C-alpha positions, 0 to 999 in steps of 0.5 A: 291525435297525440292529445287524444292518445295521451288522454286515453293513456291516462284514462287507462292508467286510472282504470287499471289503478282502480282495478288494482286496489286490494280487497280488504277483509275485516276479521272480526273476532275474539282472542283467536283472531287477535292472536292471544299469546302470539307474536303479531306476525303469527296472528291469524289475520297476518298469516291468512293475508300472507297465504292469500297473497302467495296464491296471487290474491291482492288482499289486505286482512285487517285484525279486528280481534279483541281478546275476551270479546263475546258475540255481543261485544263484537256487535257493539263495536262493529260500526267503528271496526268497519271502514269504507275500504272493507270489501268482505268480513270474516266473523269469528265470535262465540267462543267466550260465550260458550266458555262462560256458559252464557245463554246460546240465544244471547250469542245467536241474537248478537250474531244475527244483528251483526249479519243483518247489519253487514247485509244492509251494507252489501258486504259478503260474510264468512261466518266461522263457527265454534263448538260448545265444551261438552261439560255444558251438556247435550242441550246446551251443545245442540243449541249453541253448535247449531246456531251457526248453520241456522244463521248462515242459512237465514242470511245466505252467508258462507259458513266455515263450521268450526274455526278450530277444526284440526287444532282443538284439543291437540296439545301439539297445536295449542298453547299451554292453556289448551285453548289458544293455538300456537303458531303451528296451530294457526297454520293449520287453521289458515290452510283449512279455511283458505278455500272458503276465504277464496270463495269470499274474495270471489263474492267481494269481487262480484264473481 
C-alpha cells in the first residue's frame, strides 16, 4: 500500500509540474516590439510579461522584434524565431512597409504567409494592426489599414486594430523621433492590449 501511495504521489507531482509549465508567447515584430531607443527593461515584451504575471498568468514573452523589419522580413525569419515551447504568437508588423511606402499588397501577402504557417502549427495568434501615414493618400491608407481586418477574418485570428492606439502622435508618450514610444508610451500600449493578450492566453490554454 505504501508503494502504491508513493507511486501515486510521484505521478501527481509530475502532472502538477506539467500543468505549471508557463505559456510562452512569441512577440514577432519590428522596432516597436524590439524596444528601439529604450532600456531592455522598458521594451514591450518585458513590460507585457510583467503585467500578465501581475494578473496571475504564468507566462514568458519572448522578444522577437527586429528594428527595421518589414512584414516580408518577419516572414523570412519566422521559422527560426519559433521554438517548441511557443504556445501563442503576437504578430506586430507592417509599420516599416507603410513608412517606406511599399505596396500594401506586398505586406498583406507576407502577413498572410505568416498567419498561414502559424495556423498550420496550431498556434493561436493576436494580430496587431498599424495605420498608414496620412501623407500617402486615401487610396493607400484604405488598402493598408484594411488589410489587418481582412487577414484576421480570413484566418480567424484575434485582432488588436492599432498597436499604437492612445500613443501615436502624442509627444509626451513618444521619443524625439515621434515614431517610437517612450517608457510611458509602452505602458499605455501594454495596458490597452492586455485584455486581448489574456484572450490569446485563454486560447493557448485551450479554454
